[in-house]
DSSP file (Angstrom, degrees, kcal/mol; ACC not computed):
  #  RESIDUE AA STRUCTURE BP1 BP2  ACC     N-H-->O    O-->H-N    N-H-->O    O-->H-N    TCO  KAPPA ALPHA  PHI   PSI    X-CA   Y-CA   Z-CA
    1    1 A M              0   0    0      0, 0.0     9,-3.5     0, 0.0     2,-0.5   0.000 360.0 360.0 360.0 131.3   27.4  -17.4   13.2
    2    2 A I  B     -A    9   0A   0      7,-0.2     7,-0.2     9,-0.1    22,-0.2  -0.783 360.0-115.1 -91.8 127.3   26.5  -17.5   16.9
    3    3 A C     >  -     0   0    0      5,-3.3     4,-1.1    -2,-0.5    22,-0.3  -0.423  16.2-147.4 -65.2 132.8   23.0  -16.3   17.8
    4    4 A Q  T  4 S+     0   0    0     20,-2.7    -1,-0.2    -2,-0.2    21,-0.2   0.505  94.3  44.7 -81.5  -2.5   23.2  -13.2   19.8
    5    5 A Q  T  4 S+     0   0    0     19,-0.2    -1,-0.1     3,-0.1    20,-0.1   0.823 130.8  12.7-101.4 -53.7   20.0  -14.2   21.8
    6    6 A C  T  4 S-     0   0    0      2,-0.1    -2,-0.1     0, 0.0     3,-0.1   0.557  91.7-124.8-105.1  -9.4   20.5  -17.9   22.7
    7    7 A G     <  +     0   0    0     -4,-1.1     2,-0.1     1,-0.3    -3,-0.1   0.513  56.7 149.9  83.9   1.2   24.0  -18.4   21.8
    8    8 A K        -     0   0    0     -6,-0.1    -5,-3.3     1,-0.1     2,-0.5  -0.429  49.1-121.6 -73.2 138.9   23.4  -21.3   19.5
    9    9 A D  B     +A    2   0A   0     -7,-0.2     2,-0.3    -2,-0.1    -7,-0.2  -0.710  43.9 168.8 -82.5 129.1   25.8  -21.8   16.5
   10   10 A T        -     0   0    0     -9,-3.5     3,-0.1    -2,-0.5    16,-0.0  -0.981  42.2-155.0-142.0 149.5   23.8  -21.6   13.4
   11   11 A K  S    S+     0   0    0     -2,-0.3     2,-0.5     1,-0.1    -1,-0.1   0.694  89.8  60.1 -95.0 -23.7   24.5  -21.4    9.6
   12   12 A E  S    S+     0   0    0    -11,-0.1    15,-0.6     2,-0.0     2,-0.3  -0.921  70.6 158.0-107.4 128.6   21.1  -19.7    8.9
   13   13 A Y  E     -B   26   0B   0     -2,-0.5     2,-0.3    13,-0.2    13,-0.2  -0.885  28.1-146.5-139.9 168.2   20.4  -16.6   10.6
   14   14 A K  E     -B   25   0B   0     11,-2.6    11,-2.8    -2,-0.3     2,-0.5  -0.931  20.3-125.2-132.3 161.1   18.2  -13.4   10.4
   15   15 A I  E     +B   24   0B   0     -2,-0.3     2,-0.3     9,-0.2     9,-0.2  -0.916  30.5 176.7-106.9 126.4   18.9   -9.8   11.4
   16   16 A I  E     -B   23   0B   0      7,-2.6     7,-2.9    -2,-0.5     2,-0.5  -0.886  18.1-144.0-123.9 163.7   16.5   -8.1   13.9
   17   17 A S  E     -B   22   0B   0     -2,-0.3     2,-0.5     5,-0.2     5,-0.2  -0.988  11.0-173.5-131.4 125.7   16.6   -4.6   15.4
   18   18 A H  E >  S-B   21   0B   0      3,-2.5     3,-3.1    -2,-0.5    -2,-0.0  -0.974  78.6 -25.2-119.1 117.6   15.5   -3.8   18.9
   19   19 A N  T 3  S-     0   0    0     -2,-0.5    -1,-0.1     1,-0.3     3,-0.1   0.853 129.0 -47.4  46.5  40.5   15.5    0.0   19.8
   20   20 A G  T 3  S+     0   0    0      1,-0.2     2,-0.6     0, 0.0    -1,-0.3   0.349 112.9 121.9  83.5  -3.5   18.1    0.6   17.2
   21   21 A V  E <   -B   18   0B   0     -3,-3.1    -3,-2.5     2,-0.0     2,-0.3  -0.840  53.7-144.3 -98.3 117.4   20.3   -2.3   18.2
   22   22 A V  E     -B   17   0B   0     -2,-0.6     2,-0.3    -5,-0.2    -5,-0.2  -0.578  19.5-177.1 -83.1 138.7   21.0   -4.8   15.5
   23   23 A Q  E     -B   16   0B   0     -7,-2.9    -7,-2.6    -2,-0.3     2,-0.6  -0.972  24.6-139.2-135.0 152.9   21.3   -8.5   16.4
   24   24 A Y  E     +B   15   0B   0     -2,-0.3   -20,-2.7    -9,-0.2     2,-0.3  -0.951  37.4 175.0-106.2 115.5   22.1  -11.6   14.3
   25   25 A V  E     -B   14   0B   0    -11,-2.8   -11,-2.6    -2,-0.6   -22,-0.1  -0.875  31.7-104.8-131.8 157.3   19.8  -14.4   15.6
   26   26 A C  E  >  -B   13   0B   0     -2,-0.3     4,-2.4   -13,-0.2     5,-0.2  -0.180  42.5-101.5 -70.5 168.2   19.0  -18.0   14.7
   27   27 A L  H  > S+     0   0    0    -15,-0.6     4,-2.1     2,-0.2     5,-0.1   0.823 120.9  52.8 -65.7 -28.8   15.7  -18.8   13.0
   28   28 A D  H  > S+     0   0    0      2,-0.2     4,-2.5     1,-0.2    -1,-0.2   0.942 111.8  45.2 -69.5 -47.4   14.0  -20.0   16.2
   29   29 A C  H  > S+     0   0    0      2,-0.2     4,-2.1     1,-0.2    -2,-0.2   0.853 112.2  52.4 -63.5 -37.5   14.8  -16.8   18.0
   30   30 A Y  H  X S+     0   0    0     -4,-2.4     4,-3.0     2,-0.2     5,-0.2   0.952 110.0  48.4 -67.3 -43.9   13.7  -14.7   15.0
   31   31 A Q  H  X S+     0   0    0     -4,-2.1     4,-2.1     1,-0.2    -2,-0.2   0.958 110.8  50.5 -58.3 -47.0   10.3  -16.6   14.9
   32   32 A D  H  X S+     0   0    0     -4,-2.5     4,-1.6     1,-0.2    -1,-0.2   0.884 111.7  49.1 -56.5 -40.0    9.9  -16.0   18.7
   33   33 A N  H  X S+     0   0    0     -4,-2.1     4,-2.0     1,-0.2    -1,-0.2   0.894 108.8  52.4 -70.9 -39.2   10.7  -12.3   18.0
   34   34 A Q  H  X S+     0   0    0     -4,-3.0     4,-0.9     1,-0.2    -1,-0.2   0.865 108.1  50.5 -62.6 -36.4    8.2  -12.1   15.2
   35   35 A E  H  < S+     0   0    0     -4,-2.1     3,-0.3    -5,-0.2    -1,-0.2   0.870 108.7  52.2 -67.7 -37.0    5.4  -13.5   17.3
   36   36 A E  H  < S+     0   0    0     -4,-1.6    -2,-0.2    -5,-0.2    -1,-0.2   0.894 110.3  49.1 -63.1 -41.3    6.2  -11.1   20.0
   37   37 A Q  H  < S+     0   0    0     -4,-2.0    -1,-0.2    -5,-0.1    -2,-0.2   0.620  81.4 122.2 -74.9 -15.6    5.9   -8.2   17.5
   38   38 A L     <  -     0   0    0     -4,-0.9     2,-0.7    -3,-0.3    -3,-0.1  -0.134  65.3-125.1 -53.1 137.0    2.6   -9.3   16.0
   39   39 A F        -     0   0    0      1,-0.0     2,-1.3     4,-0.0     3,-0.1  -0.781  18.7-144.0 -88.8 119.4   -0.1   -6.6   16.2
   40   40 A H     >  -     0   0    0     -2,-0.7     4,-1.9     1,-0.2     3,-0.3  -0.701  16.5-172.9 -96.5  95.5   -3.0   -8.2   17.8
   41   41 A L  H  > S+     0   0    0     -2,-1.3     4,-3.0     1,-0.2     5,-0.2   0.857  78.8  57.8 -58.4 -43.5   -6.0   -6.7   16.1
   42   42 A G  H  > S+     0   0    0      1,-0.2     4,-1.4     2,-0.2    -1,-0.2   0.921 108.2  44.4 -59.3 -47.5   -8.6   -8.3   18.4
   43   43 A S  H  > S+     0   0    0     -3,-0.3     4,-1.1     1,-0.2    -1,-0.2   0.842 113.9  52.5 -64.5 -35.0   -7.2   -6.7   21.6
   44   44 A F  H >X S+     0   0    0     -4,-1.9     3,-0.7     1,-0.2     4,-0.6   0.946 107.6  49.5 -69.4 -43.2   -6.8   -3.4   19.8
   45   45 A L  H >< S+     0   0    0     -4,-3.0     3,-0.7     1,-0.3     4,-0.2   0.796 104.7  59.7 -68.1 -24.5  -10.4   -3.4   18.6
   46   46 A E  H >< S+     0   0    0     -4,-1.4     3,-0.9     1,-0.2    -1,-0.3   0.852 103.0  53.2 -62.9 -35.2  -11.6   -4.2   22.2
   47   47 A S  H << S+     0   0    0     -4,-1.1    -1,-0.2    -3,-0.7    -2,-0.2   0.650 111.7  45.1 -81.5 -12.1   -9.9   -1.0   23.2
   48   48 A V  T << S+     0   0    0     -3,-0.7    -1,-0.2    -4,-0.6    -2,-0.2   0.302  80.7 147.8-106.9   5.2  -11.9    0.9   20.6
   49   49 A Q    <   +     0   0    0     -3,-0.9    -3,-0.1    -4,-0.2     3,-0.0  -0.066  17.1 165.7 -49.5 133.3  -15.2   -0.7   21.3
   50   50 A S     >  -     0   0    0      1,-0.1     4,-1.7    39,-0.0     5,-0.1  -0.929  53.0-103.5-141.8 165.4  -18.1    1.7   20.7
   51   51 A P  H  > S+     0   0    0      0, 0.0     4,-1.9     0, 0.0     5,-0.2   0.849 121.5  58.3 -60.7 -33.8  -21.9    1.2   20.4
   52   52 A I  H  > S+     0   0    0      1,-0.2     4,-2.5     2,-0.2    37,-0.1   0.923 104.1  50.2 -60.7 -42.2  -21.4    1.6   16.6
   53   53 A M  H  > S+     0   0    0      1,-0.2     4,-1.5     2,-0.2    -1,-0.2   0.912 108.5  52.0 -60.6 -39.7  -19.1   -1.3   16.5
   54   54 A Q  H  < S+     0   0    0     -4,-1.7     4,-0.3     1,-0.2    -1,-0.2   0.830 111.2  46.9 -70.2 -30.6  -21.5   -3.4   18.4
   55   55 A E  H >< S+     0   0    0     -4,-1.9     3,-1.3     1,-0.2     4,-0.3   0.921 111.1  53.8 -67.0 -46.5  -24.3   -2.5   15.8
   56   56 A E  H >< S+     0   0    0     -4,-2.5     3,-2.2     1,-0.3    12,-0.5   0.791  90.1  77.5 -59.3 -32.7  -21.9   -3.2   13.0
   57   57 A A  T 3< S+     0   0    0     -4,-1.5    12,-0.6     1,-0.3    -1,-0.3   0.763  94.4  49.1 -59.1 -25.2  -21.2   -6.7   14.4
   58   58 A S  T <  S+     0   0    0     -3,-1.3    -1,-0.3    -4,-0.3    -2,-0.2   0.661  91.3 102.1 -86.9 -14.6  -24.4   -8.0   13.0
   59   59 A K    <   -     0   0    0     -3,-2.2     9,-1.1    -4,-0.3     2,-0.4  -0.347  52.0-162.5 -71.2 148.0  -24.0   -6.6    9.5
   60   60 A V  B     -C   67   0C   0      7,-0.2     2,-0.3     8,-0.1     7,-0.2  -0.999  26.9-112.1-132.3 134.7  -22.9   -8.7    6.6
   61   61 A C     >  -     0   0    0      5,-3.0     4,-2.3    -2,-0.4    21,-0.1  -0.455  20.4-146.7 -66.3 123.6  -21.6   -7.4    3.3
   62   62 A D  T  4 S+     0   0    0     -2,-0.3    -1,-0.2     1,-0.2    20,-0.0   0.575  93.9  48.7 -72.8  -8.0  -24.2   -8.1    0.6
   63   63 A Q  T  4 S+     0   0    0      3,-0.1    -1,-0.2    16,-0.0    -2,-0.0   0.821 129.9  10.6 -96.6 -40.9  -21.4   -8.7   -2.0
   64   64 A C  T  4 S-     0   0    0      2,-0.1    -2,-0.2    15,-0.0    -3,-0.0   0.603  90.3-123.3-116.9 -13.8  -19.0  -11.1   -0.3
   65   65 A G     <  +     0   0    0     -4,-2.3     2,-0.2     1,-0.3    -3,-0.1   0.583  57.7 147.1  83.7  10.9  -20.9  -12.2    2.8
   66   66 A A        -     0   0    0     -5,-0.1    -5,-3.0    -6,-0.1    -1,-0.3  -0.531  34.9-147.1 -80.4 147.0  -18.1  -11.1    5.3
   67   67 A S  B  >  -C   60   0C   0     -7,-0.2     4,-1.6    -2,-0.2     3,-0.2  -0.690  24.9-113.6-106.1 163.7  -19.2   -9.9    8.6
   68   68 A F  H  > S+     0   0    0     -9,-1.1     4,-2.5   -12,-0.5   -11,-0.2   0.859 120.0  57.9 -64.1 -33.3  -17.7   -7.3   10.9
   69   69 A D  H  > S+     0   0    0    -12,-0.6     4,-2.1   -10,-0.3    -1,-0.2   0.846 100.7  55.7 -62.2 -34.0  -16.9  -10.1   13.3
   70   70 A D  H  > S+     0   0    0     -3,-0.2     4,-2.8     2,-0.2     5,-0.4   0.921 109.4  47.2 -64.2 -41.5  -14.9  -11.7   10.5
   71   71 A F  H  X S+     0   0    0     -4,-1.6     4,-3.1     2,-0.2    -2,-0.2   0.928 110.9  51.2 -61.2 -45.3  -12.9   -8.4   10.3
   72   72 A K  H  < S+     0   0    0     -4,-2.5    -1,-0.2     1,-0.2    -2,-0.2   0.871 115.3  42.9 -63.7 -36.2  -12.4   -8.3   14.0
   73   73 A R  H  < S+     0   0    0     -4,-2.1    -2,-0.2    -5,-0.2    -1,-0.2   0.896 131.2  19.9 -78.7 -40.7  -11.1  -11.8   14.0
   74   74 A T  H  < S-     0   0    0     -4,-2.8    -3,-0.2     2,-0.2    -2,-0.2   0.687  88.3-128.3-107.1 -21.3   -8.8  -11.6   11.0
   75   75 A G  S  < S+     0   0    0     -4,-3.1     2,-0.4    -5,-0.4    -4,-0.2   0.513  75.2 107.4  88.3   1.3   -8.1   -8.0   10.4
   76   76 A L        -     0   0    0     -6,-0.4    -1,-0.3    -5,-0.1     2,-0.3  -0.923  60.5-142.0-120.5 141.7   -9.2   -8.4    6.6
   77   77 A L        -     0   0    0     -2,-0.4     3,-0.1    -3,-0.1    -9,-0.1  -0.677  20.1-128.4 -89.6 154.9  -12.3   -7.2    4.9
   78   78 A G  S    S-     0   0    0     -2,-0.3     2,-0.3     1,-0.1    -1,-0.1   0.851  77.1 -14.4 -74.6 -35.6  -13.8   -9.5    2.2
   79   79 A C  S >  S-     0   0    0      1,-0.0     3,-0.6   -13,-0.0     4,-0.5  -0.903  74.5 -88.4-156.1-178.4  -14.0   -7.0   -0.6
   80   80 A G  T >  S+     0   0    0     -2,-0.3     3,-1.0     1,-0.2     4,-0.5   0.814 120.8  62.9 -70.3 -28.6  -13.9   -3.3   -1.6
   81   81 A H  T >> S+     0   0    0      1,-0.2     4,-2.0     2,-0.2     3,-0.7   0.749  87.1  72.7 -68.5 -21.6  -17.6   -3.0   -0.9
   82   82 A C  H <> S+     0   0    0     -3,-0.6     4,-3.0     1,-0.2    -1,-0.2   0.840  86.9  64.4 -56.5 -33.3  -17.0   -3.9    2.8
   83   83 A Y  H <4 S+     0   0    0     -3,-1.0    -1,-0.2    -4,-0.5    -2,-0.2   0.875 108.1  39.8 -64.0 -32.7  -15.5   -0.5    3.3
   84   84 A E  H <4 S+     0   0    0     -3,-0.7     3,-0.4    -4,-0.5     4,-0.2   0.817 114.8  52.0 -84.1 -30.7  -18.9    1.1    2.5
   85   85 A V  H  < S+     0   0    0     -4,-2.0     3,-0.2     1,-0.2    -2,-0.2   0.885 123.5  28.0 -68.9 -41.0  -20.9   -1.4    4.4
   86   86 A F  S >X S+     0   0    0     -4,-3.0     4,-2.2    -5,-0.2     3,-1.0   0.116  84.4 122.0-108.2  23.4  -18.8   -1.1    7.7
   87   87 A C  H 3>  +     0   0    0     -3,-0.4     4,-2.4     1,-0.3    -1,-0.2   0.902  69.6  55.4 -52.9 -47.7  -17.8    2.5    7.1
   88   88 A S  H 34 S+     0   0    0      1,-0.2    -1,-0.3    -4,-0.2   -35,-0.1   0.793 115.6  38.1 -63.2 -26.9  -19.3    3.8   10.4
   89   89 A A  H <> S+     0   0    0     -3,-1.0     4,-0.8   -37,-0.1    -1,-0.2   0.731 113.6  55.4 -94.2 -26.0  -17.3    1.3   12.5
   90   90 A L  H  X S+     0   0    0     -4,-2.2     4,-3.0     1,-0.2     5,-0.2   0.869  96.1  65.5 -72.6 -40.2  -14.1    1.5   10.4
   91   91 A L  H  X S+     0   0    0     -4,-2.4     4,-2.4     1,-0.2     5,-0.2   0.863  99.9  48.3 -48.9 -47.6  -13.7    5.3   10.7
   92   92 A P  H  > S+     0   0    0      0, 0.0     4,-2.0     0, 0.0    -1,-0.2   0.880 114.6  49.5 -68.4 -33.7  -13.1    5.4   14.5
   93   93 A I  H  X S+     0   0    0     -4,-0.8     4,-2.2     2,-0.2    -2,-0.2   0.961 112.0  45.6 -63.6 -53.0  -10.5    2.5   14.0
   94   94 A I  H  X S+     0   0    0     -4,-3.0     4,-3.0     1,-0.2     6,-0.4   0.878 113.4  50.2 -61.4 -38.9   -8.7    4.3   11.2
   95   95 A E  H  X S+     0   0    0     -4,-2.4     4,-1.8    -5,-0.2    -1,-0.2   0.851 110.9  49.6 -73.2 -30.5   -8.7    7.6   13.2
   96   96 A K  H  < S+     0   0    0     -4,-2.0    -1,-0.2    -5,-0.2    -2,-0.2   0.908 118.2  40.0 -66.4 -39.0   -7.3    5.8   16.3
   97   97 A I  H  < S+     0   0    0     -4,-2.2    -2,-0.2    -5,-0.1    -3,-0.2   0.928 131.1  24.5 -73.0 -49.3   -4.6    4.2   14.3
   98   98 A Q  H  < S-     0   0    0     -4,-3.0    58,-0.2     2,-0.2    -3,-0.2   0.584  97.1-123.7 -95.6 -17.6   -3.7    7.1   11.9
   99   99 A G  S  < S+     0   0    0     -4,-1.8     2,-0.3    -5,-0.4    -4,-0.2   0.276  87.8  41.6  89.6 -11.1   -4.8   10.1   14.0
  100  100 A S        -     0   0    0     -6,-0.4    -2,-0.2     1,-0.0     4,-0.1  -0.980  63.3-143.9-160.2 158.7   -7.1   11.3   11.3
  101  101 A T  S    S+     0   0    0     -2,-0.3     2,-0.4     2,-0.1    -6,-0.1   0.331  77.8  96.6-109.2   1.1   -9.5   10.0    8.7
  102  102 A R  S    S-     0   0    0     -7,-0.0     2,-0.3     1,-0.0    54,-0.1  -0.750  84.5-112.7 -92.7 137.6   -8.4   12.6    6.2
  103  103 A Y        +     0   0    0     -2,-0.4    -2,-0.1     1,-0.1    -1,-0.0  -0.522  41.4 165.7 -69.7 126.9   -5.8   11.6    3.5
  104  104 A M        +     0   0    0     -2,-0.3    -1,-0.1    -4,-0.1    -2,-0.0  -0.155  30.3 132.8-134.4  38.2   -2.6   13.6    4.2
  105  105 A G        -     0   0    0      1,-0.2    -2,-0.0     0, 0.0     0, 0.0   0.075  65.9 -54.9 -77.5-167.1   -0.3   11.5    2.0
  106  106 A K        -     0   0    0      1,-0.1    -1,-0.2    44,-0.0    42,-0.1  -0.323  63.9 -98.3 -67.5 153.5    2.2   12.8   -0.5
  107  107 A P        -     0   0    0      0, 0.0    -1,-0.1     0, 0.0     3,-0.1  -0.359  43.8 -96.0 -65.6 148.2    1.1   15.2   -3.2
  108  108 A L        -     0   0    0      1,-0.1     2,-0.2    -2,-0.1     0, 0.0  -0.296  54.8 -86.1 -53.5 149.2    0.4   13.8   -6.7
  109  109 A S        +     0   0    0     -3,-0.1     2,-0.3     1,-0.0    -1,-0.1  -0.420  61.8 176.5 -64.2 127.7    3.2   14.2   -9.1
  110  110 A Q        -     0   0    0     -2,-0.2     2,-0.1    -3,-0.1     5,-0.0  -0.822  40.2 -76.7-127.0 165.1    3.0   17.6  -10.6
  111  111 A D     >  -     0   0    0     -2,-0.3     4,-2.2     1,-0.1     5,-0.2  -0.444  40.6-131.4 -61.9 135.6    5.0   19.6  -12.9
  112  112 A H  H  > S+     0   0    0      1,-0.2     4,-2.5     2,-0.2     5,-0.1   0.895 105.9  50.1 -58.8 -42.7    8.0   21.0  -11.1
  113  113 A D  H  > S+     0   0    0      1,-0.2     4,-2.4     2,-0.2    -1,-0.2   0.912 110.3  51.0 -60.8 -42.4    7.5   24.6  -12.3
  114  114 A N  H  > S+     0   0    0      2,-0.2     4,-2.3     1,-0.2    -1,-0.2   0.883 109.3  50.3 -57.7 -39.1    3.9   24.4  -11.3
  115  115 A M  H  X S+     0   0    0     -4,-2.2     4,-2.3     2,-0.2    -2,-0.2   0.933 109.4  51.2 -63.3 -46.0    4.9   23.3   -7.8
  116  116 A E  H  X S+     0   0    0     -4,-2.5     4,-2.4     1,-0.2    -1,-0.2   0.896 110.3  50.3 -60.1 -39.8    7.4   26.1   -7.5
  117  117 A E  H  X S+     0   0    0     -4,-2.4     4,-2.4     1,-0.2    -1,-0.2   0.894 110.0  48.5 -64.7 -40.1    4.7   28.5   -8.5
  118  118 A Q  H  X S+     0   0    0     -4,-2.3     4,-2.4     2,-0.2    -1,-0.2   0.862 110.7  52.2 -66.8 -33.8    2.2   27.2   -5.9
  119  119 A I  H  X S+     0   0    0     -4,-2.3     4,-2.6     2,-0.2    -2,-0.2   0.946 109.6  49.1 -67.2 -44.2    5.0   27.3   -3.2
  120  120 A Q  H  X S+     0   0    0     -4,-2.4     4,-1.9     2,-0.2    -2,-0.2   0.902 110.8  50.2 -57.1 -44.9    5.6   31.0   -4.1
  121  121 A K  H  X S+     0   0    0     -4,-2.4     4,-2.7     1,-0.2    -1,-0.2   0.943 111.9  47.2 -60.1 -47.4    2.0   31.8   -3.9
  122  122 A L  H  X S+     0   0    0     -4,-2.4     4,-2.8     1,-0.2     5,-0.2   0.924 109.7  52.8 -61.5 -42.9    1.6   30.1   -0.5
  123  123 A E  H  X S+     0   0    0     -4,-2.6     4,-1.7     1,-0.2    -1,-0.2   0.873 111.6  46.8 -62.2 -34.3    4.6   31.9    0.9
  124  124 A Q  H  X S+     0   0    0     -4,-1.9     4,-2.5     2,-0.2    -1,-0.2   0.888 111.0  51.6 -73.6 -36.9    3.2   35.2   -0.2
  125  125 A Q  H  X S+     0   0    0     -4,-2.7     4,-2.9     1,-0.2    -2,-0.2   0.925 109.0  51.8 -63.7 -41.1   -0.3   34.4    1.3
  126  126 A I  H  X S+     0   0    0     -4,-2.8     4,-2.3     2,-0.2    -1,-0.2   0.888 108.2  50.5 -65.8 -40.4    1.4   33.5    4.6
  127  127 A Q  H  X S+     0   0    0     -4,-1.7     4,-2.2    -5,-0.2    -1,-0.2   0.954 110.8  48.5 -60.5 -46.2    3.2   36.8    4.7
  128  128 A V  H  X S+     0   0    0     -4,-2.5     4,-2.1     1,-0.2    -2,-0.2   0.941 111.4  51.5 -58.6 -48.6    0.0   38.7    4.0
  129  129 A C  H  <>S+     0   0    0     -4,-2.9     5,-3.1     1,-0.2    -1,-0.2   0.898 109.9  48.1 -58.6 -38.9   -1.8   36.7    6.8
  130  130 A V  H ><5S+     0   0    0     -4,-2.3     3,-1.1     1,-0.2    -1,-0.2   0.905 110.1  51.7 -66.3 -37.2    0.9   37.4    9.3
  131  131 A Q  H 3<5S+     0   0    0     -4,-2.2    -1,-0.2     1,-0.2    -2,-0.2   0.836 114.0  44.0 -63.5 -33.2    0.8   41.1    8.5
  132  132 A Q  T 3<5S-     0   0    0     -4,-2.1    -1,-0.2    -5,-0.2    -2,-0.2   0.341 114.4-122.1 -90.1   5.0   -3.0   41.0    9.0
  133  133 A E  T < 5 +     0   0    0     -3,-1.1     2,-1.2     1,-0.2    -3,-0.2   0.837  63.7 146.3  47.8  42.4   -2.4   38.9   12.2
  134  134 A A     >< +     0   0    0     -5,-3.1     4,-2.2     1,-0.2    -1,-0.2  -0.697  16.1 164.7 -97.1  76.5   -4.5   36.1   10.8
  135  135 A Y  H  >  +     0   0    0     -2,-1.2     4,-2.5     1,-0.2     5,-0.2   0.870  66.2  55.2 -70.0 -33.8   -2.3   33.5   12.6
  136  136 A E  H  > S+     0   0    0      2,-0.2     4,-2.2     1,-0.2    -1,-0.2   0.925 111.2  44.0 -63.5 -45.1   -4.6   30.6   12.3
  137  137 A K  H  > S+     0   0    0      1,-0.2     4,-2.9     2,-0.2     5,-0.2   0.925 112.7  54.1 -64.8 -40.5   -4.9   30.9    8.5
  138  138 A A  H  X S+     0   0    0     -4,-2.2     4,-2.3     1,-0.2    -2,-0.2   0.892 108.0  47.9 -62.5 -40.1   -1.2   31.4    8.3
  139  139 A A  H  X S+     0   0    0     -4,-2.5     4,-2.4     2,-0.2    -1,-0.2   0.912 112.0  51.1 -67.2 -40.1   -0.6   28.2   10.2
  140  140 A F  H  X S+     0   0    0     -4,-2.2     4,-1.8     2,-0.2    -2,-0.2   0.931 112.3  46.1 -58.8 -44.5   -3.0   26.4    7.9
  141  141 A L  H  X S+     0   0    0     -4,-2.9     4,-2.7     1,-0.2    -2,-0.2   0.889 108.9  55.4 -61.2 -43.1   -1.2   27.8    4.8
  142  142 A K  H  X S+     0   0    0     -4,-2.3     4,-3.0    -5,-0.2     5,-0.2   0.918 105.5  51.9 -64.0 -43.3    2.1   26.9    6.3
  143  143 A K  H  X S+     0   0    0     -4,-2.4     4,-2.4     1,-0.2    -1,-0.2   0.939 111.1  47.8 -58.0 -44.4    1.0   23.2    6.7
  144  144 A Q  H  X S+     0   0    0     -4,-1.8     4,-2.4     2,-0.2    -2,-0.2   0.913 111.9  50.6 -62.3 -41.0   -0.1   23.2    3.0
  145  145 A L  H  X S+     0   0    0     -4,-2.7     4,-2.5     1,-0.2    -2,-0.2   0.960 110.7  47.6 -62.8 -51.0    3.3   24.8    2.2
  146  146 A D  H  X>S+     0   0    0     -4,-3.0     5,-3.1     1,-0.2     4,-0.8   0.869 111.1  53.3 -56.1 -39.1    5.2   22.0    4.2
  147  147 A F  H ><5S+     0   0    0     -4,-2.4     3,-0.8    -5,-0.2    -1,-0.2   0.932 108.7  48.3 -63.2 -46.9    3.0   19.4    2.4
  148  148 A L  H 3<5S+     0   0    0     -4,-2.4    -2,-0.2     1,-0.3    -1,-0.2   0.898 111.9  49.1 -66.3 -37.2    4.0   20.7   -1.0
  149  149 A K  H 3<5S-     0   0    0     -4,-2.5    -1,-0.3    -5,-0.2    -2,-0.2   0.620 114.7-119.0 -76.1 -10.1    7.7   20.7   -0.1
  150  150 A G  T <<5 +     0   0    0     -3,-0.8     2,-0.2    -4,-0.8    -3,-0.2   0.700  62.4 147.0  84.5  22.7    7.3   17.3    1.2
  151  151 A E      < -     0   0    0     -5,-3.1     2,-0.6    -6,-0.2    -1,-0.3  -0.642  53.4-115.1 -94.7 148.8    8.3   18.1    4.8
  152  152 A N        +     0   0    0     -2,-0.2     3,-0.1     1,-0.1    -5,-0.0  -0.755  32.5 179.1 -84.7 121.2    6.9   16.3    7.7
  153  153 A Y        -     0   0    0     -2,-0.6    -1,-0.1     1,-0.4     2,-0.1   0.083  42.0-107.1-113.2  24.5    4.8   18.7    9.7
  154  154 A G        -     0   0    0      2,-0.1    -1,-0.4     0, 0.0     2,-0.2  -0.341  59.2 -19.6  89.7-169.2    3.5   16.4   12.5
  155  155 A S              0   0    0      1,-0.2   -56,-0.1    -3,-0.1   -57,-0.0  -0.483 360.0 360.0 -87.8 155.1    0.3   14.9   13.2
  156  156 A K              0   0    0    -58,-0.2    -1,-0.2    -2,-0.2    -2,-0.1   0.441 360.0 360.0  49.1 360.0   -3.2   16.0   12.0
């Protein structure tokens, strides 16, 4: 196999994708590509700097001894309790990365009939809201409906 980046003939190769284009590359080029793609948490955290984060820098988790500076350096918290200790500094970071601090994941597995019943109720409520010209409430209910149906309805 010929590496599509450096042209070196190699028996061991990896597959990478750039902007939807698939390439077969040697291990050296693959490693270089991985290093370019790394998310640099430290530089990201500098862009989110806030007075709260500066206050948190001196805090230390009373259960594992990890500091917020450790998190900034490694991107890892020491234990589950760290989430509570550093909550005020973590929330702005989570919001910047995910767009919200509210969980908007997939619905818990539910009985299919119950789900269909909920979908029908929401559709009826949306129709009533539109008739009453309560468009904001209708939009909110539509997001809930899309969520139940498993459709992607955008950010926030």
